[in-house]
C-alpha positions as CSV (number, residue, x, y, z in Angstrom):
1,X,0.0,0.0,0.0
2,X,1.4,3.4,-1.0
3,X,1.3,6.5,1.2
4,X,-1.5,7.9,-1.0
5,X,-3.6,4.9,-0.4
6,X,-3.6,5.2,3.4
7,X,-7.0,5.9,5.0
8,X,-7.4,9.6,5.8
9,X,-8.5,10.7,9.3
10,X,-11.8,12.6,9.0
11,X,-11.6,16.3,9.8
12,X,-14.2,17.3,12.4
13,X,-15.0,20.9,13.3
14,X,-17.6,22.7,15.2
15,X,-19.2,25.9,13.7
16,X,-21.3,28.4,15.7
17,X,-24.7,29.1,14.1
18,X,-28.1,30.5,15.0
19,X,-31.6,29.1,14.5
20,X,-33.1,31.1,11.7
21,X,-36.8,30.7,12.6
22,X,-39.3,33.3,13.6
23,X,-39.3,32.2,17.2
24,X,-38.6,34.2,20.4
25,X,-35.9,31.8,21.5
26,X,-33.4,32.5,18.7
27,X,-31.2,29.6,19.8
28,X,-27.4,29.5,19.6
29,X,-26.5,26.3,17.7
30,X,-23.4,24.3,17.3
31,X,-22.9,22.5,14.0
32,X,-20.7,19.5,13.8
33,X,-19.0,19.3,10.4
34,X,-17.1,16.2,9.2
35,X,-15.2,16.4,6.0
36,X,-17.3,19.3,4.8
37,X,-20.6,17.7,5.7
38,X,-22.8,18.8,8.6
39,X,-23.6,15.7,10.7
40,X,-25.3,17.2,13.8
41,X,-26.9,20.4,15.1
42,X,-27.2,20.9,18.8
43,X,-27.9,23.7,21.2
44,X,-25.0,25.7,22.7
45,X,-24.8,24.5,26.3
46,X,-23.0,27.8,27.3
47,X,-25.8,30.1,26.1
48,X,-27.8,31.2,29.1
49,X,-31.1,31.0,27.2
50,X,-30.5,28.0,24.9
51,X,-28.9,26.0,27.6
52,X,-27.8,23.2,25.2
53,X,-31.3,22.2,24.0
54,X,-33.1,22.7,20.7
55,X,-36.8,22.2,20.2
56,X,-38.4,19.5,18.0
57,X,-38.7,22.0,15.1
58,X,-34.9,22.2,14.5
59,X,-33.1,19.5,16.6
60,X,-32.4,17.6,13.3
61,X,-31.9,20.7,11.1
62,X,-29.1,19.0,9.2
63,X,-31.7,16.6,7.8
64,X,-33.6,19.5,6.3
65,X,-30.4,20.8,4.6
66,X,-29.7,17.4,3.1
67,X,-33.3,16.3,2.4
68,X,-33.5,14.3,-0.9
69,X,-36.3,16.6,-2.2
70,X,-34.5,19.8,-1.5
71,X,-34.5,22.3,-4.4
72,X,-31.0,22.8,-5.6
73,X,-31.3,24.2,-9.1
74,X,-33.4,26.9,-10.8
75,X,-36.5,25.4,-12.5
76,X,-39.0,26.5,-15.1
77,X,-42.6,25.3,-15.1
78,X,-43.5,22.8,-17.9
79,X,-47.0,21.7,-16.9
80,X,-50.2,23.5,-15.9
81,X,-50.0,25.7,-12.8
82,X,-50.2,23.6,-9.7
83,X,-49.1,20.4,-11.4
84,X,-45.6,20.5,-9.9
85,X,-44.0,19.8,-13.3
86,X,-40.7,21.7,-13.9
87,X,-37.5,21.4,-15.8
88,X,-34.1,22.4,-14.7
89,X,-32.6,25.6,-16.2
90,X,-29.5,27.7,-15.6
91,X,-29.3,30.7,-13.3
92,X,-28.7,32.9,-16.4
93,X,-31.8,31.6,-18.0
94,X,-33.9,32.1,-14.9
95,X,-32.6,35.7,-14.3
96,X,-33.1,36.6,-17.9
97,X,-36.7,35.4,-17.9
98,X,-37.5,37.1,-14.7
99,X,-36.0,40.4,-15.8
100,X,-37.8,40.2,-19.2
101,X,-41.1,39.5,-17.6
102,X,-40.8,42.2,-15.0
103,X,-39.8,44.8,-17.6
104,X,-42.6,43.8,-20.0
105,X,-45.3,44.0,-17.4
106,X,-44.0,47.3,-16.0
107,X,-43.9,48.7,-19.5
108,X,-47.6,47.8,-20.0
109,X,-49.1,48.4,-16.5
110,X,-46.6,50.4,-14.4
111,X,-44.2,49.3,-11.7
112,X,-46.9,48.6,-9.1
113,X,-48.1,45.6,-11.1
114,X,-45.2,43.7,-9.4
115,X,-45.8,42.6,-5.8
116,X,-43.4,40.9,-3.4
117,X,-44.8,38.5,-0.8
118,X,-42.5,37.7,2.1
119,X,-42.3,37.5,5.8
120,X,-40.2,35.8,8.4
121,X,-39.6,32.3,7.1
122,X,-36.1,33.5,7.9
123,X,-35.5,35.9,10.9
124,X,-32.0,36.9,10.1
125,X,-31.2,40.6,9.7
126,X,-29.5,39.9,6.4
127,X,-31.7,37.3,4.9
128,X,-35.0,37.8,6.7
129,X,-37.7,40.5,7.0
130,X,-36.1,43.3,5.0
131,X,-34.1,41.4,2.4
132,X,-35.4,42.4,-1.0
133,X,-37.0,45.6,0.1
134,X,-34.4,47.8,-1.5
135,X,-34.7,45.9,-4.8
136,X,-38.5,46.3,-4.9
137,X,-38.3,49.9,-3.8
138,X,-35.9,50.5,-6.7
139,X,-38.3,48.6,-9.0
140,X,-41.2,50.7,-7.9
141,X,-43.2,47.6,-6.9
142,X,-46.3,47.6,-4.6
143,X,-45.3,47.8,-1.0
144,X,-46.6,44.9,1.1
145,X,-47.9,45.2,4.6
146,X,-46.8,42.2,6.7
147,X,-49.0,42.2,9.8
148,X,-49.1,38.5,10.4
149,X,-47.6,38.7,13.9
150,X,-47.7,41.3,16.7
151,X,-48.4,44.4,14.5
152,X,-51.6,45.2,16.4
153,X,-49.9,44.4,19.7
154,X,-47.0,46.7,18.8
155,X,-49.2,49.6,17.9
156,X,-51.1,49.2,21.2
157,X,-48.0,48.6,23.3
158,X,-46.0,51.5,21.8
159,X,-48.9,53.9,22.3
160,X,-49.3,52.9,25.9
161,X,-45.8,52.4,27.3
162,X,-43.6,53.0,24.3
163,X,-41.1,50.8,22.5
164,X,-39.5,49.4,25.6
165,X,-38.0,46.0,26.0
166,X,-40.0,45.5,29.2
167,X,-39.1,42.7,31.6
168,X,-35.9,40.8,30.9
169,X,-37.0,37.2,30.4
170,X,-34.1,36.0,32.5
171,X,-35.3,38.2,35.4
172,X,-38.5,36.2,35.7
173,X,-36.6,34.0,38.1
174,X,-37.3,36.8,40.6
175,X,-41.1,37.0,39.8
176,X,-43.6,35.8,42.4
177,X,-46.8,36.1,40.3
178,X,-46.5,35.2,36.6
179,X,-49.4,35.5,34.2
180,X,-49.0,33.7,30.9
181,X,-51.6,35.4,28.8
182,X,-52.5,33.8,25.4
183,X,-49.2,31.8,25.2
184,X,-48.5,28.1,25.0
185,X,-44.9,28.7,26.3
186,X,-43.8,25.1,26.2
187,X,-44.6,24.7,22.5
188,X,-43.8,28.2,21.2
189,X,-41.3,29.7,23.6
190,X,-39.7,26.5,25.0
191,X,-36.5,28.0,26.5
192,X,-38.4,30.5,28.6
193,X,-40.2,27.7,30.4
194,X,-37.2,26.5,32.6
195,X,-36.9,30.1,33.9
196,X,-40.6,30.2,34.7
197,X,-40.3,26.7,36.3
198,X,-37.4,27.9,38.5
199,X,-39.5,30.8,39.7
200,X,-42.4,28.4,40.3
201,X,-40.1,26.1,42.4
202,X,-39.1,29.2,44.3
203,X,-42.7,30.0,45.3
204,X,-44.1,31.9,42.3
205,X,-47.7,31.3,41.3
206,X,-48.1,30.7,37.6
207,X,-51.4,31.6,36.0
208,X,-52.3,30.7,32.4
209,X,-55.1,32.5,30.7
210,X,-56.1,30.6,27.5
211,X,-59.2,29.0,26.0
212,X,-57.3,25.7,25.8
213,X,-55.8,23.5,28.5
214,X,-52.6,23.0,26.5
215,X,-49.1,21.8,27.6
216,X,-48.4,25.1,29.4
217,X,-51.8,25.4,31.0
218,X,-51.4,21.9,32.4
219,X,-48.1,22.9,34.2
220,X,-49.5,26.2,35.6
221,X,-50.8,26.5,39.1
222,X,-54.1,28.0,37.8
223,X,-55.5,27.7,34.4
224,X,-58.2,30.3,33.6
225,X,-60.2,29.2,30.5
226,X,-61.5,32.3,28.7
227,X,-63.9,32.7,25.9
228,X,-61.9,33.5,22.7
229,X,-61.7,37.2,21.9
230,X,-62.8,38.5,25.3
231,X,-59.4,39.0,26.9
232,X,-59.9,42.8,26.9
233,X,-63.0,42.4,29.1
234,X,-61.0,40.5,31.7
235,X,-58.2,43.1,31.7
236,X,-60.7,45.9,32.1
237,X,-62.5,44.1,34.9
238,X,-59.2,43.5,36.7
239,X,-58.6,47.3,36.5
240,X,-62.1,47.8,37.9
241,X,-61.3,45.6,41.0
242,X,-57.8,47.0,41.5
243,X,-59.0,50.6,41.4
244,X,-62.2,50.3,43.3
245,X,-60.7,48.1,46.1
246,X,-57.7,50.5,46.6
247,X,-55.1,48.1,45.4
248,X,-53.3,50.7,43.3
249,X,-49.8,52.1,43.8
250,X,-50.9,55.7,44.1
251,X,-47.4,57.1,44.2
252,X,-46.3,55.4,41.0
253,X,-49.5,56.4,39.3
254,X,-49.1,60.0,40.3
255,X,-45.4,60.3,39.1
256,X,-45.3,58.0,36.1
257,X,-48.8,57.8,34.4
258,X,-51.0,60.0,32.3
259,X,-54.8,60.0,32.2
260,X,-55.5,58.1,35.4
261,X,-58.7,60.0,36.4
262,X,-60.2,59.3,33.0
263,X,-59.2,55.6,33.3
264,X,-61.0,55.4,36.7
265,X,-64.1,56.8,35.1
266,X,-63.9,54.5,32.1
267,X,-63.5,51.2,34.0
268,X,-66.5,51.7,36.2
269,X,-68.7,50.1,33.4
270,X,-66.5,47.0,33.4
271,X,-67.5,45.2,36.6
272,X,-66.5,41.5,37.2
273,X,-70.1,40.5,36.8
274,X,-70.2,42.1,33.4
275,X,-66.9,40.5,32.4
276,X,-68.1,37.1,33.6
277,X,-70.9,37.3,31.0
278,X,-68.4,38.1,28.3
279,X,-65.5,35.9,29.2
280,X,-67.2,32.9,30.8
281,X,-64.9,33.3,33.9
282,X,-66.8,33.5,37.2
283,X,-66.8,37.0,38.7
284,X,-65.2,35.7,42.0
285,X,-62.3,34.3,39.9
286,X,-61.8,37.6,38.3
287,X,-61.7,39.3,41.7
288,X,-59.2,36.7,43.0
289,X,-57.0,37.1,39.9
290,X,-57.0,40.9,40.3
291,X,-56.3,40.9,44.0
292,X,-53.5,38.3,43.8
293,X,-51.9,40.1,40.9
294,X,-52.0,43.5,42.6
295,X,-50.7,42.4,46.0
296,X,-48.0,39.8,45.1
297,X,-44.7,41.4,44.0
298,X,-42.9,41.1,41.8
299,X,-45.8,40.4,39.4
300,X,-45.3,40.1,35.7
301,X,-47.4,39.4,32.6
302,X,-46.1,37.6,29.5
303,X,-48.4,38.2,26.5
304,X,-48.5,35.9,23.5
305,X,-49.1,36.7,19.9
306,X,-52.6,35.2,20.1
307,X,-53.8,38.0,22.4
308,X,-54.1,40.4,19.4
309,X,-55.9,38.1,17.0
310,X,-59.5,39.2,17.4
311,X,-61.5,42.4,16.6
312,X,-60.5,44.1,19.8
313,X,-56.9,42.8,20.0
314,X,-55.3,46.3,20.0
315,X,-57.4,47.6,22.9
316,X,-56.9,44.3,24.7
317,X,-53.1,44.9,24.6
318,X,-53.6,48.5,25.7
319,X,-55.6,47.4,28.7
320,X,-53.1,44.7,29.7
321,X,-50.3,47.2,29.3
322,X,-52.0,49.5,31.8
323,X,-52.0,46.9,34.6
324,X,-48.4,46.9,35.7
325,X,-48.4,50.7,36.2
326,X,-51.6,50.6,38.3
327,X,-50.0,48.2,40.8
328,X,-46.4,49.5,40.6
329,X,-45.0,46.3,39.2
330,X,-42.4,48.2,37.2
331,X,-40.6,49.1,40.5
332,X,-39.3,45.5,40.8
333,X,-36.8,43.3,39.1
334,X,-38.9,40.7,37.4
335,X,-42.0,43.0,37.5
336,X,-43.9,44.5,34.6
337,X,-44.8,43.3,31.1
338,X,-43.0,41.2,28.6
339,X,-44.0,41.6,24.9
340,X,-41.0,41.8,22.6
341,X,-37.5,42.3,23.9
342,X,-36.5,43.1,20.3
343,X,-37.1,46.8,21.3
344,X,-33.7,46.6,23.1
345,X,-31.9,45.6,19.9
346,X,-30.5,48.6,18.0
347,X,-30.9,47.0,14.6
348,X,-30.1,49.3,11.7
349,X,-33.3,48.6,9.7
350,X,-33.1,51.5,7.3
351,X,-29.8,50.2,6.0
352,X,-31.6,47.1,4.8
353,X,-35.1,48.4,3.9
354,X,-33.6,51.4,2.0
355,X,-36.6,53.6,2.1
356,X,-34.8,56.3,0.2
357,X,-35.2,54.2,-3.0
358,X,-39.0,54.1,-2.6
359,X,-41.1,56.4,-4.7
360,X,-43.3,58.5,-2.3
361,X,-47.0,57.5,-2.5
362,X,-46.4,53.9,-3.7
363,X,-49.5,51.9,-2.9
364,X,-49.6,49.5,0.0
365,X,-51.4,46.1,0.0
366,X,-51.7,43.9,3.1
367,X,-50.7,40.3,2.5
368,X,-53.9,39.0,4.3
369,X,-55.7,40.4,1.2
370,X,-53.5,38.5,-1.3
371,X,-56.3,36.2,-2.4
372,X,-58.5,39.2,-3.1
373,X,-55.7,41.1,-4.7
374,X,-55.0,38.2,-7.1
375,X,-58.6,37.5,-8.0
376,X,-59.4,41.1,-8.7
377,X,-61.8,41.7,-5.8
378,X,-59.7,44.7,-4.7
379,X,-60.0,46.2,-8.1
380,X,-56.4,47.3,-8.0
381,X,-55.2,49.6,-10.7
382,X,-52.8,48.4,-12.0
383,X,-53.7,44.8,-11.3
384,X,-51.0,42.4,-9.9
385,X,-49.5,40.6,-12.9
386,X,-46.1,39.6,-11.4
387,X,-45.5,38.1,-8.0
388,X,-42.3,37.2,-6.2
389,X,-42.6,35.0,-3.1
390,X,-39.7,34.4,-0.7
391,X,-39.4,33.6,3.0
392,X,-43.1,32.8,2.9
393,X,-45.7,30.1,1.9
394,X,-48.9,32.0,1.4
395,X,-50.9,28.9,0.5
396,X,-50.5,27.9,4.2
397,X,-50.4,31.2,6.1
398,X,-52.7,33.5,4.2
399,X,-56.5,33.5,4.9
400,X,-59.1,32.7,2.2
401,X,-57.0,29.8,1.0
402,X,-59.3,29.1,-1.9
403,X,-58.9,32.6,-3.3
404,X,-55.2,32.5,-2.9
405,X,-55.1,29.3,-4.9
406,X,-57.4,30.7,-7.6
407,X,-55.2,33.7,-7.9
408,X,-52.0,31.7,-8.2
409,X,-53.7,29.6,-11.0
410,X,-54.0,32.7,-13.3
411,X,-52.2,32.1,-16.5
412,X,-51.5,35.8,-16.9
413,X,-49.8,36.0,-13.5
414,X,-46.0,35.5,-13.7
415,X,-44.9,34.1,-10.4
416,X,-41.4,33.6,-9.0
417,X,-40.8,31.6,-5.8
418,X,-37.5,31.2,-3.9
419,X,-37.6,28.2,-1.7
420,X,-36.0,25.2,0.0
421,X,-38.7,22.8,-1.2
422,X,-41.5,22.6,-3.7
423,X,-44.2,24.0,-1.4
424,X,-47.9,24.3,-2.2
425,X,-47.1,27.9,-3.3
426,X,-44.1,26.9,-5.3
427,X,-46.2,24.4,-7.3
428,X,-47.9,27.4,-9.0
429,X,-44.7,29.2,-9.8
430,X,-43.4,29.9,-13.3
431,X,-39.8,30.1,-12.1
432,X,-38.5,28.4,-8.9
433,X,-35.2,29.4,-7.4
434,X,-33.1,27.4,-4.8
435,X,-32.4,29.1,-1.5
436,X,-29.7,28.2,1.0
437,X,-30.5,27.1,4.6
438,X,-28.9,28.6,7.7
439,X,-26.1,26.1,7.6
440,X,-25.0,27.6,4.2
441,X,-25.2,31.4,4.7
442,X,-24.0,34.3,6.8
443,X,-26.4,36.1,9.1
444,X,-26.8,38.1,12.3
445,X,-29.7,37.5,14.5
446,X,-31.6,39.8,16.8
447,X,-34.2,38.2,19.1
448,X,-37.8,39.0,20.0
449,X,-37.5,36.8,23.1
450,X,-34.3,37.6,24.8
451,X,-31.3,40.1,25.1
452,X,-28.7,38.1,23.1
453,X,-27.2,38.9,19.7
454,X,-26.2,35.8,17.7
455,X,-23.9,35.4,14.7
456,X,-24.7,32.7,12.2
457,X,-21.5,31.5,10.4
458,X,-21.9,29.2,7.4
459,X,-20.9,25.7,8.3
460,X,-20.9,24.2,4.8
461,X,-20.7,25.4,1.2
462,X,-24.1,25.9,-0.5
463,X,-25.5,22.7,-1.9
464,X,-26.1,22.5,-5.6
465,X,-26.8,26.0,-7.0
466,X,-28.6,27.3,-4.0
467,X,-27.9,31.0,-3.1
468,X,-28.7,33.1,0.0
469,X,-31.4,35.7,-0.2
470,X,-28.8,38.5,-0.2
471,X,-27.1,37.0,-3.2
472,X,-30.4,36.4,-4.9
473,X,-31.3,40.1,-4.9
474,X,-27.8,41.1,-5.9
475,X,-28.3,38.9,-9.0
476,X,-31.8,40.2,-9.7
477,X,-30.5,43.8,-9.4
478,X,-27.8,43.0,-11.9
479,X,-30.3,41.4,-14.3
480,X,-32.5,44.5,-14.1
481,X,-29.6,46.7,-14.9
482,X,-29.8,48.7,-11.6
483,X,-26.7,50.8,-11.0
484,X,-27.3,51.7,-7.3
485,X,-24.2,50.6,-5.4
486,X,-26.2,50.0,-2.2
487,X,-27.9,47.1,-3.9
488,X,-24.6,45.2,-4.4
489,X,-23.2,45.3,-0.9
490,X,-21.4,42.1,0.1
491,X,-22.5,40.0,3.1
492,X,-19.5,41.3,5.0
493,X,-20.6,44.9,4.3
494,X,-24.2,44.0,5.4
495,X,-23.0,42.4,8.6
496,X,-21.0,45.6,9.4
497,X,-24.2,47.6,9.0
498,X,-26.7,45.3,10.7
499,X,-26.6,47.0,14.1
500,X,-25.8,50.5,15.4
501,X,-22.6,49.4,16.9
502,X,-22.1,52.7,18.6
503,X,-25.4,52.3,20.6
504,X,-25.0,51.9,24.4
505,X,-26.6,48.5,24.2
506,X,-23.8,47.3,21.8
507,X,-20.8,48.6,23.8
508,X,-18.2,45.8,24.1
509,X,-19.8,43.8,21.2
510,X,-18.2,43.8,17.8
511,X,-18.3,41.5,14.8
512,X,-14.8,40.3,15.7
513,X,-15.9,39.4,19.3
514,X,-19.0,37.6,17.9
515,X,-16.8,35.6,15.6
516,X,-15.0,34.3,18.7
517,X,-17.9,33.7,21.0
518,X,-20.9,33.3,18.6
519,X,-23.2,35.3,20.8
520,X,-23.3,38.1,23.3
521,X,-25.7,39.7,25.8
522,X,-26.7,43.3,25.0
523,X,-24.9,45.8,27.3
524,X,-27.8,46.0,29.8
525,X,-28.0,45.5,33.6
526,X,-27.9,41.9,34.7
527,X,-31.1,39.8,35.2
528,X,-30.6,40.5,38.9
529,X,-30.7,44.2,38.5
530,X,-32.7,45.0,35.4
531,X,-35.8,47.2,36.3
532,X,-35.9,49.7,33.4
533,X,-38.9,51.6,34.7
534,X,-38.4,51.7,38.4
535,X,-38.4,55.5,38.0
536,X,-40.6,55.8,35.0
537,X,-38.7,56.9,31.9
538,X,-41.1,55.3,29.5
539,X,-40.3,55.9,25.8
540,X,-43.7,57.7,25.1
541,X,-44.2,61.3,24.2
542,X,-44.9,62.2,27.9
543,X,-42.2,59.8,29.3
544,X,-45.1,58.1,31.2
545,X,-47.5,55.2,30.9
546,X,-50.2,56.8,28.8
547,X,-53.6,55.5,30.0
548,X,-54.9,58.2,27.6
549,X,-52.8,57.8,24.5
550,X,-51.6,61.0,23.0
551,X,-50.4,59.2,19.8
552,X,-53.7,57.5,19.1
553,X,-55.5,60.8,19.9
554,X,-53.3,62.7,17.4
555,X,-53.0,60.2,14.5
556,X,-55.5,57.4,14.9
557,X,-54.8,53.9,13.8
558,X,-51.5,53.0,12.2
559,X,-49.1,50.2,11.4
560,X,-45.5,50.5,12.6
561,X,-43.6,51.1,9.4
562,X,-41.3,48.2,10.2
563,X,-44.2,45.9,9.1
564,X,-44.6,47.8,5.8
565,X,-41.1,48.2,4.3
566,X,-40.6,51.5,6.3
567,X,-43.4,53.1,4.4
568,X,-45.7,55.6,6.2
569,X,-47.9,56.2,3.2
570,X,-51.6,55.1,3.2
571,X,-51.8,54.5,6.9
572,X,-55.3,53.3,8.2
573,X,-55.7,56.6,10.2
574,X,-59.3,57.3,11.4
575,X,-60.4,58.2,14.9
576,X,-59.5,56.0,17.8
577,X,-60.7,56.4,21.4
578,X,-57.5,57.2,23.3
579,X,-58.7,55.4,26.4
580,X,-58.7,51.6,26.7
581,X,-62.1,50.1,26.0
582,X,-63.7,46.8,25.1
583,X,-64.3,45.7,21.5
584,X,-66.2,42.4,21.3
585,X,-65.4,39.6,18.8
586,X,-66.6,40.5,15.3
587,X,-68.1,37.2,14.2
588,X,-71.3,36.1,15.9
589,X,-72.5,32.5,16.3
590,X,-75.9,32.8,14.7
591,X,-75.0,30.7,11.6
592,X,-71.7,29.1,12.7
593,X,-71.9,28.3,16.4
594,X,-68.3,27.1,17.1
595,X,-65.4,29.4,17.7
596,X,-62.3,28.1,15.8
597,X,-58.8,28.8,17.1
598,X,-55.7,28.1,15.0
599,X,-52.7,28.3,17.3
600,X,-49.1,27.6,16.4
601,X,-48.2,23.9,16.2
602,X,-45.9,22.1,18.5
603,X,-43.7,20.7,15.8
604,X,-44.0,23.3,13.0
605,X,-43.0,26.9,12.9
606,X,-45.9,28.4,11.0
607,X,-45.5,26.5,7.7
608,X,-41.8,25.7,8.2
609,X,-41.0,22.0,8.8
610,X,-44.5,21.1,7.7
611,X,-43.1,18.7,5.1
612,X,-40.2,17.3,7.2
613,X,-40.7,13.6,8.1
614,X,-39.7,13.7,11.7
615,X,-41.7,16.8,12.5
616,X,-44.7,15.3,10.7
617,X,-44.5,12.2,12.8
618,X,-44.4,14.3,16.0
619,X,-47.2,16.7,15.0
620,X,-49.4,14.0,13.3
621,X,-52.3,14.5,11.0
622,X,-54.3,17.8,10.9
623,X,-56.6,17.5,13.9
624,X,-59.6,19.4,15.4
625,X,-60.0,19.3,19.1
626,X,-63.7,19.5,20.1
627,X,-65.4,19.3,23.5
628,X,-67.3,16.1,24.2
629,X,-70.6,18.0,24.5
630,X,-70.2,19.6,21.1
631,X,-69.1,16.3,19.6
632,X,-72.1,14.4,21.0
633,X,-74.5,17.0,19.7
634,X,-73.1,16.4,16.2
635,X,-72.6,12.7,16.3
636,X,-68.8,13.0,16.2
637,X,-66.6,10.3,17.7
638,X,-62.9,10.5,18.6
639,X,-60.7,9.7,15.7
640,X,-63.4,10.3,13.1
641,X,-62.8,12.7,10.2
642,X,-64.9,15.9,10.3
643,X,-65.6,18.7,7.9
644,X,-65.0,22.2,9.3
645,X,-66.8,24.8,7.2
646,X,-68.1,28.4,6.9
647,X,-68.9,30.6,4.0
648,X,-65.2,31.2,3.2
649,X,-64.3,27.5,2.8
650,X,-63.9,24.1,4.4
651,X,-61.3,21.6,5.4
652,X,-61.1,18.1,6.8
653,X,-59.5,17.1,10.0
654,X,-59.3,14.2,12.4
655,X,-61.5,14.8,15.5
656,X,-59.9,14.8,18.9
657,X,-62.7,14.7,21.4
658,X,-61.4,16.3,24.6
659,X,-62.3,18.6,27.5
660,X,-59.0,20.4,26.9
661,X,-61.3,23.0,25.2
662,X,-64.5,24.5,26.5
663,X,-67.9,23.9,24.9
664,X,-68.3,26.1,21.9
665,X,-64.5,26.2,21.1
666,X,-62.7,24.0,18.6
667,X,-58.9,24.1,17.9
668,X,-56.9,23.2,14.8
669,X,-53.2,24.1,14.9
670,X,-51.7,26.0,12.0
671,X,-48.9,24.6,9.8
672,X,-50.2,21.6,7.9
673,X,-49.4,21.9,4.2
674,X,-52.4,21.5,1.8
675,X,-50.7,18.7,-0.1
676,X,-50.5,16.7,3.2
677,X,-54.1,17.5,4.3
678,X,-56.9,15.0,3.8
679,X,-58.7,17.1,1.2
680,X,-56.0,19.5,0.1
681,X,-57.3,22.3,2.4
682,X,-56.2,23.5,5.8
683,X,-57.4,25.9,8.5
684,X,-56.4,28.9,6.3
685,X,-59.4,28.0,4.2
686,X,-61.9,29.3,6.8
687,X,-59.9,32.1,8.4
688,X,-61.2,35.7,7.9
689,X,-59.4,38.5,6.1
690,X,-60.8,41.3,8.3
691,X,-58.4,43.4,10.4
692,X,-58.4,44.0,14.1
693,X,-58.9,47.4,15.6
694,X,-55.3,48.5,15.7
695,X,-52.2,47.8,13.5
696,X,-54.1,45.8,10.8
697,X,-53.6,42.7,12.9
698,X,-55.4,39.5,11.9
699,X,-58.6,38.3,13.5
700,X,-58.1,34.6,13.3
701,X,-59.5,34.0,16.8
702,X,-62.8,35.4,15.6
703,X,-63.3,32.6,13.2
704,X,-66.8,30.9,13.5
705,X,-67.5,27.5,11.9
706,X,-69.7,24.5,11.9
707,X,-68.3,21.0,12.2
708,X,-69.9,17.9,10.7
709,X,-68.9,14.2,10.7
710,X,-67.6,12.9,7.4
């Protein structure tokens, strides 16, 4: 045997990465690479939040990267739209065809005929929310409003207490009364649970307010089942009790709030007896909750995304945001409200969204209305004749699924989809482009669930001809002949501009230090000291908690421009009552008696991982949880297929008869792909397109249906 024939020792390295998903945990990952191939992905044991564990959605992320059905080359449609028949083409061919189609349609209709559709299939600063915005601004395309998640809550939160990070999640170990409001923490914010559990072991009482007795509710000390869409009634009734029983922190109110006397007058109409009729919660339980919350310190509230998803979602969040100031919870470490710690991250969004390239007055179309936009119901002028989808799977996440599908079937609609797999949306594309996974690209991650910055370093070379989103839009800019240098920045240049590195929160953190450590905590007080509003200093116009909102009074309803490519044109506006008030659910039960909820799945992240074998095994078939009483009235047995319908559409699901839900409530988690569903339809087929009261948030929790055995 010659020297060259001797077996070589495999080269094994560990690369620091970050979970790319739209999740509050933003986990720090360690990727094991053997001879250029990623063989394992694990959580970083040294990261104070990740603590070495990954959730079921990503703990085999390398399998997704190497999946046999992964898209690795550009493709052109060869069969009817939706057939899934494509042929491989070169990148040059794909780019030439896209540029030619965009130019021809713009020449005939004007630039707004092109519409991008994207959201947070990737949460990276480079490849996530804002990637592509500069390109589409330069193109003159329709601006898309992306209010899937927390837009209404953000409008309400910012107009009440300002864009503050609120409670440090790690400080919850010091909390003694914890309200988890509309959040299944164990399934959707897994790494926060050990912190809550530690506080619980130390004597904290954990209260879960949710219509369903899910995994988190089962671990709480007190589960309060609430009628969907009535959370605002509960919060206002709690204020009624706290104020009328003298449980307020009068000193804190006097020094750090605005509009208290008007709030006192407003909440008199919201008694516990009134709220009991609205919420289904006994009046005595409402009083007990209010008293315990007001007198047990530190007390904190964690609100979930679901709390905004009904007609009065914005005012619900406004009401909840008033509670900590009423009882002085902000005085304490571990006291206050936790919504989105992302407010602490000084991300340099304008450098990525490039609003200076946008033509003033460009129209704005909300993505919830995609089905109506594509089918002509919005009577858009010009019509949408070219669509580009990336970081999103609208066939799963958009409401009015049937209309989205009909729109995508239009032969005159030129559709481009950049993806990892041939999704239900990509099946309707004219051109499909291969995208890299997190293991193959650079990125820098902020977090909407903790105070850590995380660098994602590519662990392997891109497979096939896949490219990152940043490279995709550089190539598209070149194909369109754009000369703006800002559109051609390298990934290294983009990394250097991702944060305001001079901000106080970034002191001591550099790209060089992140390359060594992989992650770093923002330069903020420790979890044992962090009480940002002990002495007020709220980032509102008055510097106080505004029970009476000066912003809403002055400008009415609005969507934070971060959700609409930094555009402030065509805001909803109108008149908004500046004091918190109750807005009941919009859809009644006269025709459709059951209230359908579509929470996040345990094993999927929105539509991500909805086609992955392991995650599908864990999540199982599309199910509908229904109370035994409702099931008996309809002749439905456990394990039987049922049809869920309303006047928007229908879908089939496997019935799970359980008292985990209250009578009148049914639950079908989001995330199943239509091609994996029994009849090719999912919960998105019946969800409404209507907006909530603030921030153009969705009203998915207002969905009314009837259920019948199949």
